[in-house]
VOGU-3710 file (C-alpha; in Angstrom, 3 decimals, decimal comma):
1> mplkyiatfs> 2,987/-16,808/-23,431  1,674/-13,246/-22,823  -1,601/-13,265/-20,693  -3,328/-11,416/-23,431  -3,195/-14,500/-25,697  -4,382/-17,100/-23,162  -7,259/-14,948/-21,315  -9,941/-12,276/-21,957  -10,179/-9,144/-19,554  -13,342/-7,874/-18,483
11> gggtpgrerp> -13,925/-4,852/-16,312  -16,409/-3,800/-14,004  -18,650/-0,816/-12,773  -21,337/0,438/-10,104  -25,099/0,576/-11,077  -26,881/3,763/-10,077  -27,201/3,832/-6,150  -30,189/5,976/-6,730  -32,100/2,916/-8,415  -33,441/0,398/-5,819
21> dfwnggipwv> -34,485/-1,772/-8,818  -30,517/-2,336/-9,530  -29,634/-3,670/-6,030  -30,289/-6,568/-3,749  -30,710/-9,224/-6,520  -29,719/-12,345/-7,216  -26,003/-11,585/-8,631  -23,131/-11,167/-6,167  -21,582/-7,877/-7,038  -17,720/-8,421/-5,969
31> spkdmktevi> -15,487/-5,520/-4,820  -12,144/-5,739/-3,166  -13,755/-6,094/0,340  -15,086/-9,365/-0,731  -11,485/-10,665/-1,667  -10,708/-12,318/1,538  -11,136/-15,686/0,536  -9,687/-17,713/-2,489  -13,281/-18,944/-3,734  -16,172/-16,425/-4,403
41> vsaeesvtea> -19,560/-17,852/-3,935  -21,258/-14,689/-2,719  -20,580/-10,964/-1,928  -21,630/-8,325/0,750  -23,494/-6,616/-1,930  -25,891/-8,133/-4,881  -27,081/-6,511/-8,079  -30,162/-7,301/-10,380  -30,070/-8,217/-14,143  -31,236/-4,506/-14,747
51> gvqhsstsiq> -28,499/-3,257/-12,920  -26,215/-5,123/-15,055  -27,739/-3,818/-18,128  -27,835/-0,142/-17,300  -24,230/0,000/-16,112  -20,655/-0,909/-17,214  -20,505/-3,910/-15,141  -21,121/-7,340/-16,831  -21,656/-10,976/-15,312  -18,639/-13,093/-15,076
61> ppdslllvvr> -18,960/-16,863/-15,719  -17,702/-19,204/-12,877  -14,150/-20,164/-13,304  -13,114/-16,610/-14,152  -10,039/-15,536/-12,241  -10,884/-12,311/-10,301  -8,266/-9,652/-9,517  -8,221/-6,562/-7,442  -6,826/-3,815/-9,718  -7,402/-0,578/-7,493
71> sgilqhtipv> -7,039/-0,600/-3,635  -4,468/0,373/-1,020  -4,071/-3,262/-0,419  -1,801/-3,372/-3,485  1,028/-1,870/-1,517  1,866/-5,479/-0,504  -0,517/-7,964/-2,020  -2,536/-8,861/-5,220  -5,723/-10,447/-3,953  -6,977/-13,089/-6,373
81> ainkvpvaln> -9,841/-15,477/-6,236  -11,725/-17,817/-8,491  -15,563/-17,581/-8,526  -17,928/-20,566/-8,540  -20,875/-18,792/-9,353  -21,727/-16,044/-12,053  -20,892/-12,727/-10,516  -20,685/-9,026/-11,427  -17,585/-6,718/-10,632  -17,231/-3,029/-9,408
91> qdmkalyfnk> -14,928/-0,785/-11,278  -11,863/-1,790/-8,999  -11,881/-5,183/-10,211  -10,930/-7,207/-13,379  -11,956/-10,590/-14,288  -9,510/-12,984/-16,462  -11,224/-15,645/-18,364  -8,574/-18,383/-19,501  -8,752/-20,519/-22,762  -8,769/-23,689/-20,836
101> alclprfafr> -7,115/-25,566/-23,693  -4,014/-23,325/-23,023  -4,162/-22,424/-19,084  -5,946/-23,844/-16,271  -7,567/-20,839/-14,150  -6,383/-22,549/-11,034  -2,926/-22,642/-12,369  -2,932/-19,146/-13,064  -4,282/-18,291/-9,646  -1,517/-20,087/-7,924
111> wiqgfneqll> 1,117/-18,781/-10,449  -0,010/-14,999/-9,435  0,129/-15,982/-5,729  3,763/-17,543/-6,177  5,068/-14,446/-7,653  3,051/-11,733/-5,683  6,096/-9,437/-4,980  7,711/-9,371/-8,529  4,209/-8,824/-10,200  3,544/-5,951/-7,867
121> lawrkagatv> 6,544/-4,284/-9,105  5,891/-5,108/-12,696  1,976/-4,336/-12,623  1,741/-1,132/-10,616  0,832/2,192/-12,300  3,642/4,691/-11,706  2,323/8,061/-10,174  -1,359/6,833/-9,224  -2,903/8,364/-6,065  -4,313/5,046/-5,051
131> esieqqylaq> -2,424/1,804/-5,872  -3,439/0,520/-9,327  -2,522/-2,241/-11,604  -1,917/-0,873/-15,248  -3,964/-3,275/-17,611  -1,190/-3,004/-20,241  1,356/-4,325/-18,132  -0,975/-7,005/-16,882  -1,766/-8,195/-20,364  1,895/-8,342/-21,613
141> tivplpslpe> 2,899/-10,763/-18,760  4,534/-13,744/-19,787  3,431/-17,058/-18,193  5,340/-19,977/-18,462  2,926/-22,572/-19,113  3,510/-26,665/-18,453  1,446/-29,014/-19,891  -2,298/-29,153/-18,905  -1,714/-32,351/-16,866  0,934/-30,699/-15,126
151> qaaiaafldr> -0,886/-27,556/-14,521  -3,820/-29,612/-12,867  -1,251/-31,635/-10,873  0,428/-28,377/-9,469  -2,945/-26,757/-8,644  -4,304/-29,813/-7,005  -1,009/-30,523/-5,188  -1,351/-26,872/-3,965  -4,864/-26,875/-2,913  -4,266/-29,872/-0,711
161> etakidelve> -0,968/-28,692/0,856  -2,125/-24,962/1,345  -5,255/-26,466/2,831  -3,176/-28,145/5,476  -1,397/-25,010/6,374  -4,316/-22,900/6,343  -5,612/-25,206/9,041  -2,649/-24,890/10,941  -3,012/-20,897/10,754  -6,274/-21,255/11,895
171> eqkrlidllk> -5,634/-23,324/14,961  -3,176/-20,666/15,813  -5,729/-17,952/15,615  -8,132/-19,868/17,645  -5,362/-20,212/20,247  -4,676/-16,500/20,351  -8,459/-15,904/20,642  -8,512/-18,146/23,707  -5,377/-16,439/25,290  -6,900/-13,214/24,841
181> ekrqavisha> -10,256/-14,161/26,402  -8,461/-15,730/29,300  -6,508/-12,588/29,526  -9,303/-10,449/30,058  -11,214/-12,853/32,209  -8,288/-12,975/34,656  -7,916/-9,055/34,637  -11,743/-8,664/34,877  -11,954/-10,778/38,060  -9,013/-9,394/39,669
191> vtkglnphap> -10,083/-5,630/39,313  -13,703/-6,309/40,492  -13,232/-9,084/43,126  -9,570/-8,689/44,146  -7,107/-11,475/45,041  -8,639/-12,806/48,405  -11,281/-15,113/47,483  -12,579/-15,152/51,320  -12,971/-11,287/51,375  -16,523/-10,231/52,484
201> mkdtgiewlg> -18,449/-9,018/49,425  -21,272/-6,524/48,744  -23,780/-6,252/45,853  -23,287/-3,001/43,914  -26,714/-3,170/42,476  -25,303/-2,941/38,791  -25,857/-5,653/36,549  -22,495/-5,703/34,705  -20,447/-5,511/37,924  -22,288/-7,669/40,453
211> evpehwelip> -20,355/-7,956/43,735  -17,266/-6,251/44,902  -15,228/-6,472/48,078  -17,036/-4,771/51,009  -13,981/-2,556/51,636  -13,909/-1,213/48,126  -15,207/1,826/46,786  -17,109/2,527/43,411  -15,768/5,901/42,150  -16,307/7,755/38,763
221> tkrltslits> -13,119/8,342/36,858  -13,301/12,121/36,886  -12,889/11,898/40,736  -9,673/9,687/40,240  -7,893/11,966/37,926  -6,465/15,554/37,562  -7,052/15,711/33,814  -8,817/14,099/31,020  -8,577/15,594/27,808  -7,539/15,157/24,100
231> gprgwseqtg> -5,483/16,801/21,544  -6,624/19,767/19,619  -7,850/19,531/16,056  -5,648/20,978/13,002  -2,289/19,485/13,937  -2,307/17,079/11,268  -1,102/19,833/9,303  2,233/20,165/11,315  3,117/16,649/11,189  6,369/15,401/9,329
241> ehgsiffqsq> 9,709/13,494/9,988  10,772/15,825/12,711  9,625/17,297/16,069  7,819/15,661/19,211  5,954/12,425/19,229  2,477/12,751/17,864  0,702/9,816/19,721  -2,472/8,610/17,836  -5,068/6,038/18,239  -3,065/3,441/15,994
251> nigrlmetsf> -0,134/3,507/18,537  -2,368/1,898/21,186  -2,240/-1,897/21,041  -5,175/-4,271/21,741  -3,202/-5,731/24,805  -2,585/-2,224/26,668  0,580/-1,530/25,211  1,832/1,633/23,363  4,034/1,799/20,484  6,075/4,768/20,379
261> aectrvtvdm> 8,644/3,589/17,495  6,014/4,042/14,902  4,693/7,262/16,019  4,426/10,282/13,616  6,165/13,552/14,547  4,706/16,869/15,089  5,955/20,369/15,450  3,992/22,813/17,755  4,158/25,700/19,847  3,942/25,197/23,724
271> tadaeraqlm> 0,443/26,955/23,933  -1,930/26,184/26,931  -3,709/23,704/24,483  -0,352/21,865/23,633  0,526/21,881/27,474  -2,883/20,122/28,090  -2,319/17,377/25,428  1,328/16,533/26,388  1,819/13,134/27,315  3,483/12,007/30,523
281> agdvvvcitg> 4,612/8,826/31,810  2,150/7,159/34,189  -0,890/8,545/31,961  -3,558/6,233/30,749  -4,657/6,744/26,988  -7,985/5,563/25,569  -8,995/5,517/21,814  -12,312/7,485/21,439  -12,667/7,226/17,664  -11,982/4,789/14,898
291> artsavahvt> -11,472/1,361/14,599  -9,786/0,955/17,878  -12,451/2,905/20,015  -12,046/1,836/23,417  -8,588/0,430/23,264  -6,683/1,647/26,491  -3,171/1,471/27,360  -0,912/2,635/30,253  2,148/4,810/29,430  4,928/3,258/31,569
301> elhetafvnq> 7,850/4,920/30,190  8,398/8,085/28,036  11,656/9,452/27,155  11,019/12,643/25,106  8,222/15,000/24,457  4,947/13,553/23,257  1,385/14,867/22,441  -1,862/13,090/21,676  -3,970/13,788/18,846  -7,610/14,481/18,953
311> hvclvrpahi> -8,529/10,776/18,681  -6,952/9,772/21,912  -8,138/10,779/25,531  -5,594/11,262/27,713  -6,229/10,483/31,453  -4,128/11,448/34,196  -4,262/9,389/37,388  -4,403/11,346/40,731  -6,096/9,435/43,579  -5,536/5,950/41,963
321> qgrflayaif> -2,634/3,855/40,644  -2,295/4,517/37,061  -1,964/0,923/36,077  -4,931/-0,236/38,104  -6,970/2,322/36,370  -5,810/1,013/32,836  -6,600/-2,509/33,802  -10,087/-1,300/35,309  -10,754/0,191/31,931  -9,632/-2,650/29,921
331> svsgqvqlql> -11,886/-5,108/32,048  -15,068/-6,481/30,760  -16,663/-3,845/33,522  -14,981/-1,090/31,866  -15,524/-2,063/28,073  -19,255/-2,546/28,723  -19,629/0,908/30,210  -17,937/2,382/27,006  -20,105/0,061/24,715  -23,245/1,165/26,377
341> amyglkqgls> -22,024/4,780/25,929  -21,774/4,162/22,092  -25,187/2,510/22,030  -27,287/3,526/18,733  -26,138/5,782/16,231  -23,562/7,582/18,147  -20,153/7,008/16,689  -17,041/7,001/18,951  -16,911/8,053/22,679  -16,795/11,793/24,344
351> lqdvrdivvp> -14,452/12,857/27,028  -17,541/12,725/29,211  -18,017/9,139/28,664  -14,649/8,535/29,967  -15,108/10,709/32,839  -18,281/8,659/33,775  -16,700/5,312/34,093  -17,287/3,644/37,346  -14,273/2,009/38,822  -14,070/-0,403/41,858
361> vpplseaiai> -11,499/1,093/43,652  -9,486/-1,030/46,559  -7,067/0,567/49,007  -3,658/1,660/47,303  -1,561/-1,220/48,744  -4,004/-3,612/47,432  -4,132/-2,139/44,020  -0,416/-2,337/43,703  -0,665/-6,071/44,734  -3,281/-6,877/42,087
371> tgqldqftnr> -1,381/-4,890/39,273  1,847/-6,721/40,190  0,132/-10,076/39,823  -1,532/-9,047/36,772  1,582/-7,894/35,185  3,225/-11,155/35,715  0,352/-12,953/34,315  -0,123/-11,019/31,270  3,534/-10,937/30,664  3,385/-14,801/30,522
381> idlaireaeq> 0,072/-14,774/28,190  1,471/-12,047/25,998  4,410/-14,054/25,290  2,330/-17,037/24,189  0,165/-14,821/21,993  3,436/-13,401/20,480  4,855/-16,943/19,699  1,460/-18,150/18,243  1,723/-14,867/15,888  5,280/-15,690/15,079
391> sitllrerrt> 4,086/-19,219/14,103  1,356/-17,951/11,840  4,142/-15,682/10,263  6,242/-18,738/9,691  3,429/-20,664/8,408  2,232/-18,063/5,816  6,081/-17,678/4,613  6,288/-21,491/4,321  2,691/-21,073/2,266  4,094/-18,643/0,021
401> alisaavtgk> 7,442/-20,479/-0,706  5,484/-23,714/-1,532  3,355/-22,178/-4,018  6,366/-20,518/-5,565  8,496/-23,467/-5,846  5,579/-25,491/-7,296  4,626/-23,127/-9,967  8,311/-22,703/-11,118  8,895/-26,304/-11,335  10,986/-26,679/-8,256
411> idlrdtaevh> 8,744/-29,387/-7,106  8,746/-32,428/-9,373  5,178/-33,426/-9,953  5,503/-35,060/-13,356  4,508/-38,405/-11,879  1,326/-36,816/-10,718  0,837/-34,960/-13,706  0,882/-38,405/-15,566  -1,900/-39,673/-13,420  -3,988/-36,653/-13,949
421> eaaa> -3,258/-37,223/-17,820  -4,540/-40,705/-17,736  -7,564/-39,874/-15,694  -8,329/-37,183/-18,307
//
């Protein structure tokens, strides 16, 4: 049966931001950023009744199916949720209120999840600058409807089974968090205390650093390097499928790794600015703006010409082993210094902030021994993290397949449906 015959559609809007009396009321105002959960009971922002009355939004009753209809996330996922409290919507959302004599909202919710990829192809508006769902395509979608008891049985089965899978996913996420914490703790200890537990120590007088081995020196990064720079502005207009590697902040991983395979390409003339921004094997890179600010990586290999953009700080070690410097900036000590540099309203990091990072520096032979042990340790930890991430991927694939099988009748739940019908 077409969706338009079993549900009514409502859109949303934004009350005037210039009216304080329209905001911070008791009505959750749901936007795509709130659609990270399957059940909506609150939202990041809320509106007042006056805000609803004087705008194009409206109050949606509980048990509506909420749907994102305009967002970049529609490239790969249709976010859906059920609200348990009355809500208002912004203009990038739709609400479907079902005739419960024909279709249960929870069944429709699972049906959309089960056919996510197919519905994305069927619903997306062609030629839109931002991924959008065309309401006409949405309204005309045919939904195969089993009996109400079978719909209830399918929804209950999937609620129960997906909850089990979701808990397994959360366990793997907690494991990853613990592994990352252990990784940074071991790195931080090694680059500030060394490998010899019996080495004489000295107090640095710095709260976030504490004691370091007596024979180590505290040296700012600017004295350990021959170059600290970033790429010039304006190169984004010269990017494309051909040219040299254009190394950007998203190419710096959270575990000190670099990703050259996914780099954009740039065509530039070899000017003085370009020569300064050219990346070399052995360099250290630090993200200085955006969501990955303070992420650091060590460029171990480079097989073709590459340049950094303006959001990446290029650090060229001269009087310190590059790998040790990268570990030092990645450590708690290095990250605290960068966080302190961003204190208050300041956004991102400056090149001077990177130059000012104080590094505990051991003799070269000791630094090489430390990085050798850290590389072995982090390789083991990183493997465990990758295995946990792979487990999450497999669990999510299992979840999607389970939902699809249940809503298409490939899992026989008729006996359970009879129980639901008897209970009703």
